Phi, psi and omega in degrees: 000327175296339179288317179299311185300315183297308181296327178293323181290323177297321181297323181296318183293316172299324183295309182303312180301324175295311183304308184293308182304316179300315178303313183297308182304321182285313175304321178284351181082013183261355179202172177231158183282134185282325187277110186299334188274327171290323176305324176303304182293330176294323177298327175294304175191164178288322179300316175303310173311315180288314182300311177297319185297302183296320179298304180304312181298318183286333179289323182284320175303309177309308181303315177302316184299314181301319182274004191300323182285317189287321184231059183316299184299314182294317179298314176302311181295320175310305187289322172307304182298324170301310178301320178302312174302310180290333177290323173298312178298324181291316173306314174300327169294316183288331176295320179292323178291321180295316179299327180288322182296319189252000000 
């Protein structure tokens, strides 16, 4: 059970990093939002983008947390997959930042 909670905590950190990095790239005019749904909210305002991104993310994390005991293996594999996806996204952001520095 503690493993799931730790992985969910890591997922939260990765989501927040992605959020901050995405806003940085877009505000600098160096990127556009790849997700058309999130792009819609970003066009409205950064605040609406942040609220929707965090709201949807935390709602999903909450659902995973609630069902962690009942469907332990499925939830664990899902969280591992999400962490891998977000790690990839965060490395992409970091690669872009390194590219700008050099």
